[in-house]
Steps between C-alpha positions, in 0.01 A plus 500: 500500500224763455239252619713405798551863601124568471418210733757617755363856496141369551607286795684792657194727465268248665746452785529872565116537502458218749768646722324840497168342598649299783714777647250787435253655757171309571178690373247606763163312503180710488158362607249447214232772476130381498304634206167678571205444271292808422123441557182704513273445798187622675399526862197283582240731653134431579276663239135477401438259216183487292471145363435494128409236247510504121268329256427518129179522303335630187294818507134466407206742519284485810187529282430379149190545285356321200230663288266212406219585258158473674310600187559417138554766238731681268773731632381843391756712689848436634725738692810607307720418797358154559836333447731283705693705754265800502345631821130560574333682786219338695172540307670603176327366187687239296248337263142529379296215355201542267199567724228562238321172568522560873342845468212349298447246776488786750229678297303175476539437872380849587194444279424170675520673835249764390271226366499310830455818698198590286352152546543522878331841500215358291451210742500733799237717332299187426517408866373842599213472247404152618494612860268788405276271290472245782401773740226618265383144432476431872279806544277384215492152654386646830224690321388191305510290817272743681274509197483120502401504866225754424371297204506185711279665765258618234498151352409353836173703499435424136575863403748410225529214265753218533682606187579841650673344799689259279624782278623687805680190628672462161612864516653443845682185382634676192625784714675262736660319204629831364659581835660155519642543146638844577651380830662207318651736247621720784667205674690414181640850461776482770651194332487673162659813648772288666566326170533829316718634783728198466518562126584862573775402747646255249494768230677743732765239586550426131534870431761541775689201366489649153628830636787310661577354159516856377758570770683179410543635149735764645833363625664728757804459723393368843802661669822677406672246284751424228390310190656156460333348192235614252314232301245705302505740209258763375190354325588151626204287620527394862310202638390458861790360701776633274800649682552847359757672723726410794652762729709522817440728795768761559430582864722224639740231383529177695811286537458147640816369667592192699713468811619208708358440845837590651501834318149581618587395854794742494275778375238460773754417777345161558553130430423340162215299654320821599517675162155390383343563842643853512371573150151374588501703822594817313223431247242443775599826669479683167853637532803507278860453614735794547726416210694716261467350153697602193480370145796507267525398137770489234778437750831670455593859431168575333275340761174675590331510836142533630351504847245225556251388762395165642168381355434145614641159574441208266243232574752244620847349476615370163509121536791469256736778609369540861504874442259760635340726239447871553366779282634857515364797308643812337244780482480729198766304309463723192520833682815696420665664799636854444873493441515119493585341168388141503258291295164388641468171682344312212330163485736207458809667647707261713557669836706458812291557813680592821305497825652656810354415837488673835855580630654278767719690752852415623608260225859418406521517121805447283545497121421161354842503331659499846358154576725218380330161513339578834809677642591861568853637489552688827788737572610451861617782725862427410412509127509126447260300283238287672280273290177462695191294414173692535131422476303708249148599599396600148646633177389818328589617151845635594526431873497209740354539849702305756313305767800384705878490485555877474496767767443872470821697469701222335692568179377308197723478195317569174799451268559176313799332665683249282645313670329543838735365769401502864714738702642685200598862562254759368514865411136595570329795335157569659214620280335769713206552264375141511231548765353806331497337158359176640219678685398686185474172312363277777234748617385693190384851578181476296138534595314177557233457234179350634 
């Protein structure tokens, strides 16, 4: 009976509920409210954009030096600071080699020079003496010739004997022979003087060469440099051709980088096919491009920056990568700037090189994150989402410059919409600082380094 009563009560309750629903008032219908999606957006405005490209390379000194021994000898003196990493001023002494033998050669060479000079002086005096003797002999010959003529006249009238005339003739012949001998000796003297002069010149050249060897025994820094390697020790014997020291110049550090033809074309506002021609034209006109170049290393929070300058283009296009090579330079890489705490730009550091070209006016630039597979999300005037395909002119590090598909004054959504449904209702929040921030980044306010 308890079960029966329970079933009857349940049926009665269900019946009463159904009756209340059927006979009760009908609820009013309310239209569904459309949900708005909150988004951040920017207003597309024409701004100046300086195209920039980024490459990577390893720093290396613009000048290197190897001290190769030009004379043999023992190292008799070595600077206390001749160690790897130490700095030397131009002309500062590093090493001395034993020059005792060289000094002896100099003394011997100076003695040879004096000997040849004395011999030349002797020959010149001999020439002067011979000229005087010939002059005297010619006068005596004239006297003997006249005497022979007088004796011959006397002989014709039988006033003198035959033997007297013959003796006078012999005297004349002997005198003429003496003159001929002296003149022959005189003609030989110029050749002898020239020979001694040649010996003197050779001795002087040998002496100068020996003096150079004396200079070669002193190893000095050819320019301001930093020591790389040292291969000699005190009292060590050095042979000709041995490499004693290597050093790197500290006036400038070079960084070779490579860029694609498209990147270079963007930088010079030209087509890829004209990159090489433009570079050759600039070289022929002896001018350098108006680029702002910065070097950064150790990326991240502790990255360090240097200003750089354009040095030269590479010799050609890499046949493997089809890249264009370029070399930029950082001057005084070891100089510490007041109030700036950063290490020097040392050899071997891997660097990021950013080159910024001449600004292009009236460009429509948007953050690269706002481009979704070639589309921009546009907020229409009635705050609806429009997904519009656009053509990108070129991409920069953080921005994309739009060539077509976007007009000035339109609202570009920079938020990530997931999902993005055409026509969806938007609650747009405009970033009013975008243009100012973009201009500061896209046109750096730094002096162009030439």
